[in-house]
Steps between C-alpha positions, in 0.01 A plus 500: 500500500675830407467837660228644267270195573559567880413861460183421295384250773563745781304770315215274437491390859506864617221596276286206613562576872417869456175393328405273780571762759302775315206259459516409877517862615205604259280223640578600853417867436183430313386227752364274220627226276460683162858619522606767257170503304326644813714813490347609163134442624518656832326827564798667689717488182242727329583782742869447451474517115289826544795672673744445223 
């Protein structure tokens, strides 16, 4: 296994771990099992979008 393959695998593992962490945090904050899709349908985000 050469160095480029090692870097690729580490990068893939890092991206996967970050995705799992983000999904876990999102579910905890929303308090439901919809995950990231609940962010786009929640009423609170409508107010946030209005400020921008």
